C-alpha positions as CSV (number, residue, x, y, z in Angstrom):
1,M,110.1,45.6,94.3
2,T,110.0,48.8,96.2
3,M,110.7,48.2,99.9
4,Q,108.5,50.2,102.3
5,P,110.4,51.7,105.3
6,S,109.8,50.0,108.6
7,R,107.7,51.8,111.2
8,R,110.8,52.0,113.4
9,T,112.8,53.8,110.6
10,M,109.9,56.2,109.9
11,F,109.5,57.0,113.6
12,G,113.3,57.5,113.9
13,F,113.2,59.9,110.9
14,L,110.3,61.9,112.4
15,G,111.9,61.9,115.8
16,G,115.1,63.4,114.3
17,I,113.1,66.3,112.8
18,L,111.2,66.9,115.9
19,G,114.3,66.8,118.0
20,A,116.0,69.4,115.7
21,V,113.0,71.7,116.0
22,A,112.9,71.3,119.7
23,M,116.5,72.6,119.8
24,I,115.5,76.0,118.3
25,P,115.0,78.5,121.2
26,F,111.5,79.9,121.5
27,G,111.3,83.3,119.7
28,A,114.5,82.8,117.8
29,V,114.5,84.2,114.3
30,P,115.4,81.6,111.5
31,A,118.7,82.4,109.8
32,A,116.9,82.9,106.5
33,A,114.8,85.7,108.0
34,Q,118.0,87.4,109.3
35,A,119.7,87.3,105.9
36,P,120.2,90.5,104.1
37,A,118.2,91.3,100.9
38,A,119.2,89.4,97.8
39,S,121.3,91.3,95.3
40,N,118.4,91.7,92.9
41,S,116.0,93.0,95.4
42,M,114.3,96.4,95.1
43,V,116.3,97.7,98.1
44,E,119.6,96.7,96.5
45,M,118.6,98.0,93.1
46,I,117.6,101.4,94.7
47,K,120.9,101.5,96.6
48,A,122.9,100.8,93.4
49,R,121.0,103.5,91.5
50,G,121.7,105.9,94.3
51,T,118.2,107.5,94.3
52,L,114.7,106.5,95.4
53,V,112.1,107.4,92.7
54,C,108.8,108.5,94.3
55,G,105.5,109.1,92.5
56,V,103.6,112.0,94.1
57,N,100.7,114.2,93.3
58,T,101.1,116.9,90.6
59,G,100.5,119.5,93.3
60,L,98.4,119.3,96.5
61,A,99.1,121.7,99.3
62,G,100.1,120.0,102.5
63,F,100.7,116.7,100.8
64,S,103.0,117.1,97.9
65,Q,103.9,120.4,96.2
66,P,107.0,122.1,95.0
67,D,107.9,125.4,96.7
68,S,109.1,128.6,95.0
69,Q,112.6,127.0,94.7
70,G,111.2,123.8,93.2
71,T,111.8,121.8,96.4
72,W,109.0,119.3,97.0
73,R,107.4,119.5,100.4
74,G,104.4,117.9,102.1
75,F,103.1,115.0,104.2
76,D,103.5,112.5,101.3
77,V,106.9,113.9,100.4
78,D,108.1,113.3,103.9
79,Y,107.2,109.6,103.6
80,C,109.4,109.5,100.5
81,R,112.2,111.2,102.5
82,A,111.7,108.8,105.4
83,L,112.1,105.8,103.1
84,A,115.2,107.3,101.6
85,A,116.7,107.9,105.0
86,A,116.0,104.2,105.9
87,I,117.8,103.0,102.7
88,F,120.6,105.5,102.3
89,G,120.8,107.4,105.6
90,D,120.1,110.5,103.5
91,P,116.6,111.8,103.0
92,S,117.6,114.0,100.1
93,K,118.2,111.0,97.8
94,V,114.8,111.1,96.2
95,R,113.6,112.0,92.7
96,Y,110.0,113.0,92.6
97,V,107.8,112.2,89.7
98,P,104.4,114.0,89.5
99,T,101.5,111.7,88.6
100,T,97.9,112.4,87.9
101,A,95.0,110.3,89.1
102,Q,94.9,108.5,85.8
103,S,98.7,108.0,85.3
104,R,99.6,107.0,88.8
105,F,99.1,103.3,88.7
106,T,100.7,102.9,85.3
107,A,103.8,104.8,86.6
108,L,104.2,102.3,89.4
109,Q,103.3,99.2,87.4
110,S,105.8,100.1,84.6
111,G,108.7,100.7,87.0
112,E,108.8,104.4,86.3
113,V,108.6,105.0,90.1
114,D,109.6,102.7,93.0
115,I,106.7,103.8,95.3
116,L,103.5,105.7,94.9
117,A,103.1,108.2,97.8
118,R,100.1,110.3,96.9
119,N,96.4,110.5,97.9
120,T,95.2,107.0,96.8
121,T,92.4,105.1,98.3
122,W,92.8,101.5,99.4
123,T,90.0,99.5,97.8
124,L,89.4,95.8,97.1
125,S,89.7,96.1,93.3
126,R,92.9,98.1,93.5
127,D,94.4,95.7,96.0
128,T,93.7,92.6,93.9
129,S,93.7,93.6,90.2
130,L,96.6,96.0,89.7
131,G,99.6,94.0,90.8
132,L,100.2,96.5,93.6
133,D,100.3,96.3,97.4
134,F,99.1,98.9,99.8
135,I,101.4,99.1,102.8
136,G,99.0,100.5,105.3
137,V,96.8,103.5,105.9
138,N,98.8,106.7,106.7
139,F,95.8,109.0,106.4
140,Y,92.1,108.3,107.1
141,D,89.9,110.5,105.0
142,G,86.4,110.9,103.5
143,Q,84.9,112.5,100.5
144,G,83.1,115.8,100.8
145,F,82.0,118.9,98.9
146,M,83.1,122.6,98.8
147,V,81.0,125.5,97.5
148,K,81.3,129.2,97.4
149,T,80.0,130.6,100.6
150,S,77.9,133.1,98.7
151,T,75.7,130.3,97.3
152,G,74.1,129.8,100.7
153,V,74.3,126.0,100.3
154,K,74.4,124.3,103.7
155,T,74.2,120.6,102.9
156,A,75.1,118.4,99.9
157,K,71.5,117.5,99.2
158,E,70.9,121.1,98.2
159,L,73.2,120.5,95.2
160,N,70.4,119.0,93.2
161,G,70.7,120.3,89.6
162,A,74.3,121.6,90.3
163,T,77.4,121.3,88.2
164,I,80.1,119.5,90.2
165,C,83.9,119.4,89.4
166,V,85.5,116.0,89.8
167,Q,88.7,114.2,88.7
168,P,88.3,111.1,86.4
169,G,89.9,107.8,87.3
170,T,89.3,108.2,91.0
171,T,87.1,106.7,93.7
172,T,85.7,110.2,94.0
173,E,84.0,110.0,90.7
174,Q,82.3,106.7,91.5
175,N,81.4,107.8,95.0
176,L,79.7,110.9,93.6
177,T,77.6,108.9,91.2
178,D,76.6,106.3,93.9
179,W,75.7,109.0,96.4
180,A,73.7,111.0,93.9
181,R,71.7,107.9,92.9
182,A,71.1,106.9,96.5
183,N,69.9,110.4,97.4
184,N,68.0,111.2,94.2
185,V,70.3,114.2,93.4
186,Q,70.7,115.2,89.8
187,F,74.0,116.8,88.8
188,T,76.1,117.6,85.8
189,P,79.8,116.5,86.2
190,V,82.6,118.7,85.0
191,V,85.4,116.1,84.6
192,I,89.0,117.4,84.6
193,E,92.2,115.4,85.1
194,R,94.8,117.6,86.7
195,V,94.1,118.8,90.2
196,E,95.3,122.4,89.4
197,E,92.9,122.6,86.5
198,V,89.9,121.2,88.3
199,V,90.5,123.7,91.1
200,G,90.8,126.5,88.6
201,A,87.5,125.5,87.0
202,Y,85.8,125.6,90.4
203,A,87.4,128.9,91.3
204,S,86.4,130.5,88.0
205,G,82.7,129.4,88.4
206,R,82.6,126.6,85.7
207,C,81.1,124.4,88.4
208,D,78.9,125.1,91.4
209,A,80.8,122.7,93.7
210,Y,84.0,120.7,93.9
211,T,84.1,117.2,95.3
212,T,87.2,115.3,96.5
213,D,88.7,114.0,99.8
214,I,88.1,116.5,102.6
215,S,91.8,116.9,103.1
216,G,92.1,117.9,99.5
217,L,89.2,120.4,99.9
218,A,91.0,121.9,102.9
219,A,94.2,122.2,101.0
220,T,92.4,123.9,98.1
221,R,90.5,126.2,100.4
222,S,93.7,127.3,102.1
223,G,95.2,128.3,98.8
224,Q,92.4,130.6,97.7
225,P,92.9,134.4,98.0
226,N,90.1,134.6,100.6
227,P,89.5,131.1,102.1
228,A,86.4,132.4,104.0
229,E,84.6,132.7,100.6
230,H,84.6,128.9,100.4
231,T,82.7,126.5,102.6
232,I,83.3,122.8,103.1
233,L,79.9,121.2,103.6
234,P,79.5,119.0,106.7
235,D,78.5,115.9,104.6
236,V,81.0,113.0,104.4
237,I,79.8,110.5,101.8
238,S,82.5,107.9,101.9
239,K,85.5,106.2,103.6
240,E,88.8,107.0,102.0
241,P,91.7,105.2,103.6
242,L,94.8,106.6,101.9
243,G,98.3,105.1,101.9
244,P,101.5,104.4,99.8
245,L,101.7,101.6,97.3
246,V,104.5,99.4,95.9
247,R,104.6,96.7,93.2
248,H,103.9,93.0,94.0
249,G,106.9,90.8,93.9
250,D,109.4,92.0,96.4
251,Q,108.1,91.3,99.9
252,R,111.3,92.7,101.5
253,F,110.8,96.1,100.0
254,T,107.1,96.0,100.9
255,D,108.0,95.2,104.5
256,L,110.5,98.0,104.6
257,V,108.0,100.6,103.4
258,R,105.3,99.3,105.8
259,W,107.7,99.4,108.8
260,V,108.9,102.9,107.9
261,H,105.2,103.9,108.5
262,Y,105.1,102.0,111.7
263,A,108.4,103.6,112.9
264,L,106.9,107.0,112.4
265,V,103.7,106.1,114.3
266,G,105.6,104.1,116.9
267,A,108.0,106.9,117.6
268,E,105.0,109.2,118.3
269,E,103.6,106.6,120.6
270,A,106.9,106.4,122.5
271,G,107.5,110.1,122.7
272,V,110.5,109.8,120.4
273,T,110.9,113.0,118.3
274,Q,113.3,114.5,115.8
275,A,115.0,116.4,118.6
276,N,115.5,113.5,121.1
277,V,115.8,110.4,118.9
278,E,119.6,110.2,119.1
279,K,119.6,110.5,122.9
280,G,116.8,108.0,123.0
281,A,118.7,105.5,120.9
282,A,121.6,105.8,123.4
283,D,119.7,106.1,126.7
284,D,116.1,104.9,126.5
285,G,115.7,101.8,128.6
286,R,112.4,100.6,127.3
287,P,112.9,97.3,125.5
288,D,110.5,98.0,122.6
289,V,112.1,101.4,122.0
290,Q,115.6,99.8,122.1
291,R,114.5,97.4,119.4
292,M,112.8,100.1,117.3
293,L,115.9,102.3,117.4
294,G,118.3,99.5,116.7
295,K,120.1,99.3,120.1
296,N,119.3,95.6,120.1
297,G,117.2,93.0,118.4
298,G,118.8,93.2,114.9
299,L,115.5,94.2,113.2
300,G,117.2,96.2,110.5
301,A,118.8,93.1,109.0
302,M,115.4,91.6,108.5
303,L,114.5,94.6,106.2
304,G,117.8,94.8,104.3
305,V,118.9,98.0,106.0
306,S,121.1,99.1,108.9
307,N,119.9,98.4,112.4
308,D,119.7,102.1,113.2
309,W,117.4,102.7,110.2
310,A,114.5,104.0,112.4
311,V,116.9,106.6,114.0
312,K,117.8,107.9,110.6
313,V,114.1,108.0,109.6
314,I,113.0,110.0,112.7
315,K,116.0,112.2,112.5
316,A,115.1,113.1,108.9
317,T,111.4,113.8,109.3
318,G,110.3,113.6,112.9
319,N,107.6,111.2,114.0
320,Y,104.1,110.9,112.5
321,G,102.6,113.6,114.7
322,E,105.5,116.0,113.8
323,I,105.0,115.4,110.1
324,F,101.2,116.0,110.5
325,A,101.7,119.2,112.5
326,R,104.2,120.6,110.0
327,H,102.2,120.1,106.8
328,L,98.5,119.6,107.6
329,Q,97.6,121.5,110.7
330,P,98.4,124.9,109.1
331,L,95.7,124.0,106.5
332,G,93.2,123.6,109.4
333,I,93.2,119.8,109.1
334,Q,92.6,118.3,112.5
335,R,94.0,114.9,113.6
336,G,90.6,113.3,114.1
337,P,90.9,109.6,113.2
338,N,94.6,110.2,112.4
339,A,95.3,110.7,116.1
340,L,97.0,107.9,117.9
341,W,94.8,105.0,119.1
342,T,95.4,106.2,122.7
343,T,93.3,109.3,121.9
344,P,89.5,109.0,121.8
345,G,88.6,108.5,118.1
346,G,92.2,108.0,117.0
347,Q,93.1,105.0,114.7
348,Q,96.8,105.3,114.1
349,Y,98.5,102.3,115.6
350,A,102.0,100.9,115.1
351,M,102.6,97.1,115.1
352,P,105.0,95.9,117.8
353,F,108.7,96.1,117.3
354,R,109.6,92.6,118.3
């Protein structure tokens, strides 16, 4: 016969548990959360390899493009450099793998790259069906159209009957079809995979218009021999929240990538820059800044990196605003929704460092 425990015994057992819980100070971090990453985690694997492998665009001015010496530069490239700085303390320890719109997800899923940092829109289907995680929105964008100024076209609805260049395997392609159907616009798509080739097709006159994210149009326009010969139409036909992706399965690595983004934004919020970050780490008395920069709080251990990881990140790349100004403002791309939340219309917002 199985004996049932007495009510006194059960209450004593529960009381012991509740008593133990009551002894944990409010706000204390459990020991498990403070533990460093397991030896088989992505962070430890990347450290052992000695290089972060970052999937980027094949070439998009301002975002990811090799210069004349073959050095990759751009907004997305600096996110890779920032992550390498957090992991290694050295932003140069990155190998860049160019990916097309069609190959990008396979490259990440297969393990060919550790992170995908290129213009990729966060959608429900991508978030749930690919085995990948978006870490946040580092660039709010929208889809538009560019035409040659000589056409005299002023709005997208005037493109009825036009040929339109578009990349396959993108939200751009579906958005174009949805918009045209909703607005009773007939068009002929010219579908080309690589961004360099689709831009070449537009420039040579194979299509009347080119559609992609407005940031991409601005980058393309800036690279033309005479940018004034090209007009970005005022129509914005979609929301395109862009951000880096990682594989499902290693929450510690996902957290690290996400908090690198928040460190970049949080640094701008706090006025911490590439030039003053080291002084700030030593002298800034604001509690949230002290925690972010690793002076206290032990937050780095929760991510599997050193406690001064954010100092290394900001020293390597500057804050979010500095990265934006360095790579995107020269193309004529304004902050708009990518301004800080403290600016009217701004949406960039760092989660609290506590």
